[in-house]
C-alpha positions as CSV (number, residue, x, y, z in Angstrom):
1,M,0.0,0.0,0.0
2,D,2.9,2.4,0.8
3,F,4.3,1.8,-2.6
4,F,1.0,2.8,-4.3
5,R,0.8,5.9,-2.0
6,R,4.3,6.9,-3.1
7,C,3.5,6.4,-6.7
8,L,0.3,8.5,-6.4
9,A,2.2,11.3,-4.5
10,A,4.9,11.3,-7.3
11,L,2.2,11.6,-10.0
12,L,0.5,14.4,-8.1
13,L,3.8,16.2,-7.7
14,L,4.6,15.9,-11.4
15,G,1.1,17.2,-12.2
16,A,1.7,20.2,-9.9
17,L,5.0,20.9,-11.4
18,D,3.6,20.9,-14.9
19,A,0.7,23.2,-13.8
20,A,3.3,25.5,-12.3
21,R,5.2,26.0,-15.5
22,A,5.1,29.6,-16.6
23,D,4.1,31.0,-19.9
24,E,6.9,31.8,-22.3
25,L,9.1,34.7,-21.4
26,A,10.8,37.0,-23.9
27,F,14.2,38.3,-22.9
28,V,14.9,41.5,-24.7
29,T,18.2,43.5,-24.7
30,A,17.5,47.3,-24.5
31,Q,20.0,50.0,-25.1
32,S,19.9,53.7,-24.2
33,P,18.2,55.1,-22.2
34,I,17.2,51.8,-20.4
35,H,20.4,49.8,-20.5
36,A,18.8,46.6,-19.3
37,L,17.7,43.1,-20.1
38,L,13.9,43.3,-20.2
39,I,11.7,40.2,-19.4
40,Y,8.2,40.1,-20.8
41,D,5.4,37.6,-20.3
42,V,4.6,36.6,-23.8
43,A,1.0,35.6,-23.1
44,T,0.1,39.1,-21.8
45,M,2.9,41.1,-23.3
46,T,3.5,42.8,-20.0
47,E,6.9,43.5,-18.5
48,R,7.6,41.2,-15.6
49,Q,11.1,42.2,-14.6
50,R,14.2,44.1,-15.9
51,I,17.8,43.2,-15.1
52,T,20.0,46.2,-14.8
53,G,23.6,46.8,-13.8
54,L,24.9,45.2,-16.9
55,G,26.8,48.2,-18.1
56,I,26.0,50.4,-21.1
57,D,23.9,49.1,-24.1
58,P,23.6,45.4,-23.6
59,T,23.4,44.3,-27.2
60,R,23.7,40.8,-28.8
61,M,22.7,37.6,-27.0
62,V,22.9,33.9,-27.6
63,G,21.5,30.9,-25.7
64,N,22.6,27.3,-25.3
65,A,20.5,24.5,-26.8
66,D,17.8,24.3,-24.1
67,R,18.0,28.0,-23.3
68,S,18.9,27.3,-19.7
69,R,21.7,29.8,-20.1
70,L,21.7,33.1,-22.0
71,Y,24.9,35.0,-22.8
72,L,25.0,38.7,-23.7
73,V,27.6,41.4,-24.2
74,S,27.6,45.1,-23.0
75,R,30.2,47.8,-22.4
76,V,31.4,50.3,-19.8
77,N,32.6,53.7,-20.8
78,A,35.9,55.0,-19.5
79,S,35.4,57.4,-16.6
80,G,38.1,58.7,-14.3
81,T,40.2,55.7,-13.3
82,Q,37.6,53.3,-14.8
83,P,38.8,52.1,-18.2
84,A,36.5,51.3,-21.1
85,E,35.5,47.6,-20.8
86,M,33.6,45.0,-22.8
87,R,31.7,42.7,-20.6
88,V,30.2,39.3,-21.1
89,H,27.3,38.1,-18.8
90,V,25.8,34.7,-18.1
91,V,22.1,34.8,-17.2
92,N,20.0,32.0,-15.8
93,P,16.6,32.8,-17.4
94,W,14.8,30.4,-15.1
95,Q,16.0,32.2,-12.0
96,R,16.0,35.5,-13.9
97,R,19.4,36.6,-12.6
98,V,23.0,37.2,-13.7
99,L,25.2,34.3,-12.6
100,R,28.6,35.9,-13.5
101,T,30.2,38.6,-15.5
102,A,33.7,38.8,-17.2
103,V,35.6,41.7,-18.6
104,V,37.1,40.8,-22.0
105,G,39.4,43.7,-23.1
106,E,38.2,47.1,-23.9
107,A,34.8,48.3,-25.3
108,T,34.5,47.2,-28.9
109,G,32.0,45.6,-31.3
110,R,29.4,43.9,-29.1
111,A,29.0,40.6,-31.0
112,I,28.8,37.1,-29.5
113,G,28.7,33.5,-30.8
114,I,28.2,30.1,-29.2
115,S,29.5,26.7,-30.2
116,P,26.9,24.1,-31.3
117,D,27.5,22.1,-28.1
118,G,27.2,25.2,-25.9
119,S,30.7,24.8,-24.3
120,R,32.4,27.8,-25.9
121,L,31.7,31.5,-26.5
122,Y,33.3,33.8,-29.1
123,V,33.6,37.5,-28.6
124,W,35.8,40.3,-29.9
125,K,38.8,41.3,-27.7
126,L,40.7,44.6,-28.0
127,V,43.7,45.8,-26.0
128,S,44.8,49.1,-27.4
129,A,48.0,49.4,-25.2
130,T,49.5,46.5,-27.1
131,Q,47.5,46.9,-30.3
132,T,46.1,43.5,-29.9
133,F,42.8,42.5,-31.5
134,G,41.0,39.3,-32.3
135,V,38.5,36.7,-31.3
136,A,38.6,35.5,-27.7
137,V,37.4,32.0,-26.9
138,L,35.7,31.7,-23.6
139,D,34.6,28.7,-21.5
140,A,30.8,29.1,-21.4
141,A,30.6,27.7,-17.8
142,T,33.3,29.9,-16.2
143,L,33.8,32.7,-18.8
144,A,37.6,32.0,-18.5
145,E,39.5,32.8,-21.7
146,V,40.7,29.5,-23.2
147,G,41.9,30.6,-26.6
148,F,42.5,33.7,-28.8
149,V,42.6,34.2,-32.5
150,P,44.7,37.3,-33.3
151,L,43.6,39.4,-36.3
152,P,45.5,42.2,-38.0
153,W,45.2,45.4,-36.0
154,T,45.2,47.8,-39.0
155,M,42.8,45.6,-41.0
156,C,40.3,44.7,-38.2
157,A,40.5,46.6,-34.9
158,T,38.4,49.6,-35.8
159,V,35.9,48.0,-38.2
160,A,35.1,44.5,-36.7
161,R,31.4,43.8,-37.1
162,D,29.7,40.4,-36.6
163,L,30.5,37.0,-35.1
164,A,28.4,34.0,-36.0
165,V,28.9,30.3,-35.6
166,A,27.9,27.8,-38.4
167,P,26.1,24.6,-37.6
168,D,29.4,22.7,-38.0
169,G,31.1,25.0,-35.5
170,R,33.1,27.2,-37.8
171,I,33.3,30.8,-36.5
172,V,32.6,33.5,-39.0
173,A,34.1,37.0,-38.3
174,S,33.2,39.9,-40.5
175,G,34.5,43.5,-40.7
176,C,38.2,43.1,-41.5
177,G,39.2,45.2,-44.4
178,D,40.7,42.3,-46.4
179,G,37.7,40.1,-46.2
180,L,35.8,37.5,-44.1
181,R,37.5,35.3,-41.5
182,V,36.4,31.7,-41.2
183,I,38.0,30.2,-38.1
184,D,38.4,26.4,-37.5
185,P,36.8,25.6,-34.1
186,V,39.6,23.1,-33.2
187,S,42.8,24.5,-34.5
188,L,41.5,28.2,-34.4
189,A,43.3,28.7,-37.7
190,P,41.6,31.5,-39.7
191,L,40.9,31.3,-43.4
192,T,40.5,34.7,-45.2
193,L,37.8,34.9,-47.9
194,P,38.0,38.1,-50.0
195,L,34.6,39.7,-50.5
196,D,33.1,41.6,-53.4
197,A,32.9,45.4,-52.9
198,D,29.1,45.4,-52.8
199,L,29.0,43.1,-49.8
200,L,28.6,44.6,-46.3
201,N,29.8,43.2,-43.1
202,D,26.4,42.2,-41.8
203,V,26.2,38.4,-41.2
204,L,22.5,37.3,-41.0
205,G,22.8,33.5,-40.8
206,F,23.6,30.3,-42.7
207,T,22.0,28.2,-45.4
208,T,20.8,24.8,-44.5
209,G,23.8,22.6,-43.7
210,G,25.8,25.6,-42.8
211,M,28.0,25.5,-45.9
212,E,27.2,29.1,-46.9
213,V,26.9,32.2,-44.8
214,L,24.3,34.8,-45.7
215,M,25.5,38.4,-45.9
216,R,23.9,41.7,-46.7
217,R,24.5,43.4,-50.1
218,N,24.9,47.2,-50.3
219,G,21.7,49.0,-51.1
220,T,18.9,51.1,-49.5
221,N,15.9,49.2,-50.7
222,A,15.1,45.6,-51.7
223,T,13.2,45.1,-55.0
224,V,11.5,42.1,-56.6
225,S,14.8,41.5,-58.4
226,N,17.1,42.1,-55.5
227,T,16.8,40.7,-52.0
228,L,19.9,42.5,-50.9
229,L,21.2,39.1,-49.7
230,A,24.1,36.9,-50.9
231,A,25.3,33.4,-49.9
232,I,29.1,32.9,-49.5
233,D,30.6,29.5,-49.6
234,L,32.6,29.1,-46.4
235,A,35.3,26.9,-48.0
236,T,35.8,28.7,-51.4
237,G,34.3,32.1,-51.1
238,V,32.2,31.6,-54.1
239,R,29.2,33.9,-54.0
240,H,25.6,33.4,-55.1
241,N,22.8,36.0,-54.8
242,V,19.6,35.1,-53.0
243,T,16.5,35.8,-55.1
244,F,12.8,36.3,-54.6
245,A,10.3,33.8,-56.0
246,L,7.0,35.4,-54.9
247,P,3.4,34.5,-55.7
248,V,1.2,36.9,-57.6
249,G,-0.2,39.6,-55.2
250,S,2.6,39.6,-52.8
251,P,3.6,42.8,-51.0
252,T,6.2,44.9,-52.6
253,P,9.7,44.3,-51.2
254,V,11.2,47.2,-49.3
255,G,13.9,47.9,-46.8
256,V,17.2,46.2,-46.0
257,P,17.7,42.7,-44.4
258,I,18.6,42.8,-40.7
259,R,18.2,39.4,-39.1
260,M,17.5,35.8,-40.1
261,V,15.8,33.2,-37.8
262,R,15.2,29.5,-38.4
263,V,12.0,28.2,-36.8
264,R,10.7,24.7,-36.6
265,R,6.9,25.4,-36.7
266,P,4.3,22.7,-36.0
267,A,3.4,22.7,-39.7
268,D,7.0,22.1,-40.8
269,D,8.8,18.9,-41.6
270,E,11.4,17.9,-39.1
271,E,14.3,18.5,-41.5
272,N,12.7,21.5,-43.2
273,P,12.0,24.4,-40.8
274,T,11.0,27.9,-41.9
275,V,13.5,30.7,-42.4
276,F,12.4,34.2,-41.6
277,V,14.3,37.3,-42.7
278,T,13.3,40.6,-41.1
279,Y,13.8,43.8,-43.1
280,S,14.3,47.3,-41.7
281,P,12.9,50.2,-43.7
282,P,15.1,53.0,-45.0
283,T,14.0,56.5,-44.0
284,G,10.4,57.2,-45.1
285,A,9.9,53.8,-46.7
286,G,7.0,52.6,-44.5
287,S,6.8,49.1,-43.1
288,P,8.5,46.3,-44.9
289,A,7.1,42.8,-45.1
290,I,8.8,39.8,-43.5
291,A,10.4,37.4,-45.9
292,S,10.2,33.7,-45.4
293,T,10.8,30.4,-47.1
294,S,11.4,26.7,-46.3
295,S,14.9,25.9,-45.3
296,N,15.3,23.7,-48.3
297,S,14.6,26.6,-50.5
298,M,17.7,28.4,-49.1
299,T,20.1,25.6,-50.1
300,P,21.9,25.3,-53.4
301,P,20.9,25.6,-56.1
302,D,17.7,27.5,-55.1
303,R,18.7,30.2,-52.6
304,R,15.3,31.9,-52.8
305,L,12.8,33.6,-50.5
306,T,9.3,32.5,-51.5
307,R,6.9,34.7,-49.5
308,L,6.5,38.2,-48.1
309,T,4.0,38.7,-45.3
310,S,2.9,42.2,-44.4
311,L,2.1,42.8,-40.7
312,G,1.5,46.5,-41.0
313,T,3.1,49.0,-38.7
314,P,5.2,49.3,-36.7
315,S,8.0,47.8,-38.7
316,A,9.8,44.8,-37.2
317,T,13.5,44.3,-37.3
318,I,14.1,41.4,-34.8
319,L,12.2,38.2,-34.3
320,G,12.5,35.8,-31.4
321,A,10.7,32.4,-31.5
322,S,9.5,29.9,-28.9
323,F,10.9,26.4,-28.7
324,D,7.8,24.8,-30.1
325,G,7.7,27.3,-33.0
326,R,4.1,28.4,-32.3
327,V,4.6,31.9,-31.0
328,G,7.2,34.7,-31.5
329,V,7.9,38.3,-30.5
330,L,8.8,41.0,-33.0
331,A,10.6,44.2,-32.1
332,N,11.6,47.4,-33.8
333,N,13.6,50.2,-32.0
334,R,11.0,50.7,-29.2
335,V,7.9,48.5,-29.8
336,L,7.2,44.8,-29.1
337,R,4.5,42.7,-30.7
338,R,3.5,39.1,-30.3
339,V,3.0,37.0,-33.4
340,D,1.5,33.7,-34.3
341,L,4.0,31.4,-36.1
342,D,1.4,28.7,-36.7
343,P,-1.6,30.6,-38.0
344,G,-2.7,28.1,-40.7
345,G,-3.4,29.0,-44.3
346,S,-0.7,30.2,-46.7
347,E,0.9,32.8,-44.4
348,P,3.6,31.5,-42.0
349,I,3.3,34.4,-39.6
350,A,0.4,36.6,-38.4
351,P,-0.1,39.3,-35.7
352,S,-1.4,38.1,-32.3
353,G,-2.2,41.2,-30.2
354,D,-1.5,44.9,-30.4
355,P,1.9,46.5,-30.4
356,V,3.3,47.3,-26.9
357,E,5.4,50.4,-26.4
358,V,8.5,49.8,-24.3
359,T,9.2,53.5,-24.1
360,P,6.8,56.4,-24.8
361,T,6.3,57.6,-28.4
362,G,9.2,59.8,-29.4
363,T,11.6,58.3,-27.0
364,P,14.5,56.7,-28.8
365,L,15.5,53.2,-27.7
366,G,17.5,50.3,-29.2
367,L,15.9,46.9,-28.8
368,S,18.8,44.7,-30.0
369,D,18.0,41.0,-29.5
370,I,15.2,38.7,-28.3
371,V,15.3,35.1,-27.0
372,L,12.1,33.3,-25.9
373,V,12.4,30.9,-22.9
374,R,9.9,28.7,-21.2
375,P,10.8,28.8,-17.4
376,L,11.0,25.6,-15.5
377,L,8.9,26.9,-12.6
378,E,6.6,29.9,-12.2
379,D,8.6,31.2,-9.2
380,G,11.8,31.3,-11.2
381,F,13.7,28.6,-9.3
382,E,15.2,25.5,-10.8
């Protein structure tokens, strides 16, 4: 009888734990004037908490596979005896607190990448006194520096831009004046790929399989014949432009590509998730549509975006998606909006609720990154 009582108690406990699970939370990095990591309840789109004390302008953010750890970068300005610093923070999103912070050189480009197994972080490191610049490799658990990839000071130190990690672990570093660096994750040997003059240093993502990196092309406005995206082979540097293949009646392309997110929606095949590309409008261009396609359509020889979906105003430049691919949160520079990523019908994304102002109208703000996390327990403890 005691055995059955224990089994029943265990089942009741599991049921209680499942019922205590919180709704999805959106972690949003906000720059001036807030300088914080904002935490929003996705179900109600209300702010639940904000984490401050991170420094100035927390910017890019990555998470490990189960999103039990988030990593973000910020900076501290020089003041009196305080030198300018670049900082890396580890956040436990279930407990909603910063676990540790490390200083990695001086304030520089705030980009961050994470290895596919979640054990390594990659950030820029600059030390002006010795004219040292490159990619620092950090242990994700301790933030200790375990490696360094030196890059030419005159070619890279003042113009470094993005860091991104391909599915096979190769680190892609953009911004050096002589081209793209592709770094082997084991040997840390960098390969330099020269880039065409019309390619900018914005790295958006990778084609399926990770053999090509997607980069932004120079231009102020996408058109039906120009997505402003190019795919660069990581081994050879061979470039292929990404095209539109849109159905009749689609919105008119507008703006410049900003971010790419791969989402496995419930309607998607396991090996063929949906790729979303968010566009940011040039001045006075209105609200651009969100481009999307199946992952397979981004692989050679296609490399094409097959749908544009208009969500109206405000324009969206960043998209964060839930683990199950059902819901997302869009952001522009000061407004958040929940979206349905499983709306049914032909559109892969649809509005789900009204826009939410993070700051009052007219107040400038930079919302830089979004990661959605489903907490383990409602009270925030593991």
